[in-house]
C-alpha positions, 0 to 999 in steps of 0.5 A, a space after each residue: 645205790 649200792 650198800 657196802 659191808 665194812 667188818 674188822 674195824 677197829 673199835 675206835 675208828 669214828 664215823 668221820 674217819 669212814 667217810 674219810 676212808 671212802 670219800 676219794 671213790 665217791 659220794 657217801 650217802 649215809 654210814 651206819 655204823 653197829 653200836 652196842 646196846 648195853 656199852 655204847 661202844 662200836 661192834 667193829 662193823 658199819 655199812 656204808 651207802 653209795 649213790 654210784 655202783 661204779 665208785 662203790 665196786 672201785 670202793 670196795 676192790 681198793 679198801 678190802 684187806 686195807 690196814 686202818 686202825 692196826 687191822 686189815 677191813 673186810 669190804 664186801 657188799 651188803 647182802 639184804 636184810 632177811 638174807 644172811 648166813 646159817 642161823 644163830 642158834 644153840 651151840 653145837 659141840 658135835 654129835 648127833 642133836 636128836 635129844 627126843 625129837 622126831 627121831 629114833 626114840 624120841 617120843 616127845 609128848 605134847 607140849 613142845 618148846 625148842 626144836 632139839 631142847 631138853 623137856 621134862 616131858 621126855 623123862 616125865 614116866 621114868 623113874 628118879 635116881 637115887 640121889 648120891 649122898 653129900 659128904 
């Protein structure tokens, strides 16, 4: 049993159209289309399960890059759920990411919070800066 990831799909692609696309290559046991929880609209990717590994490989090579609904599909073997790409955390805009962790000059007291996050504890002993007047 192979699970294939199908990405860069048009948001209007239906489960039936996806099944028709993979049917010539072999039996399709399950199709899971990712849907947005709030809008109910498709998110543009799906997972297709095929029981025969050879058929799945044939579908993968034939359909990767094929244009469907005005978009070139990206078809490859799905990675296991625990695996994945890089962690998705707060966006970094370059520069060092040490705002008071355990690195240079960072004495974060007790408490914690998140990794690399700003904390009021970092500035507890420092003098408050005067505010500029609002004119």
